[in-house]
C-alpha positions in Angstrom: -107.7 -15.5 -17.5 -110.8 -16.6 -19.3 -113.8 -15.2 -17.4 -116.0 -18.2 -18.4 -113.4 -20.7 -17.3 -111.5 -19.2 -14.3 -109.3 -22.3 -13.8 -107.9 -22.0 -17.4 -104.4 -20.5 -17.3 -103.9 -17.4 -19.4 -102.6 -17.9 -22.9 -98.9 -17.4 -23.1 -97.5 -15.9 -26.2 -94.3 -17.7 -27.4 -91.7 -16.2 -29.6 -91.2 -18.4 -32.6 -88.3 -20.8 -32.2 -86.2 -19.6 -35.0 -83.8 -22.5 -34.8 -86.6 -25.0 -35.3 -88.1 -22.8 -38.1 -84.8 -22.7 -39.9 -84.4 -26.4 -39.6 -87.9 -27.1 -41.0 -87.3 -24.7 -43.9 -84.1 -26.5 -44.7 -85.8 -29.8 -44.7 -88.6 -28.5 -46.9 -86.1 -27.2 -49.4 -84.4 -30.7 -49.5 -87.8 -32.3 -50.2 -88.5 -29.8 -52.9 -85.1 -30.5 -54.5 -85.8 -34.2 -54.3 -89.2 -33.7 -56.0 -87.5 -31.7 -58.8 -85.0 -34.6 -59.3 -88.0 -36.9 -59.6 -89.4 -34.7 -62.3 -86.1 -34.4 -64.3 -85.2 -38.1 -64.0 -82.1 -37.7 -61.8 -83.6 -38.8 -58.5 -81.7 -42.1 -57.9 -78.4 -40.8 -59.4 -75.4 -39.8 -57.3 -74.6 -36.1 -57.9 -70.8 -36.9 -57.9 -70.3 -40.1 -59.9 -73.6 -40.8 -61.5 -74.0 -44.2 -59.8 -77.5 -45.4 -58.7 -78.3 -44.6 -55.1 -79.4 -47.9 -53.5 -82.9 -48.4 -52.2 -81.8 -48.8 -48.6 -80.1 -45.4 -48.6 -83.1 -43.7 -50.2 -85.4 -45.5 -47.7 -83.3 -44.1 -44.8 -83.1 -40.6 -46.5 -85.4 -40.0 -49.4 -83.6 -36.7 -50.1 -80.1 -38.3 -50.5 -78.2 -36.9 -53.4 -75.0 -39.1 -53.0 -74.3 -42.8 -53.2 -73.1 -44.5 -50.1 -69.4 -44.2 -51.2 -69.6 -40.4 -51.7 -71.8 -39.8 -48.6 -69.2 -41.5 -46.4 -66.6 -38.9 -47.5 
């Protein structure tokens, strides 16, 4: 309890949410790979067939590495 503010509840220490941390680290890695593809000129190119990834797909997922055909499976 804070002696200057007795109505303030005590600080509660929370263990880090490892699942959230792992998810965020994975998303950061995807963004870093997308930035590397921007640098090397392969950003809009499907990693399987070499086709151009369309704007709508990249707008929905800027880290996409596959065209719609290959992303669908």
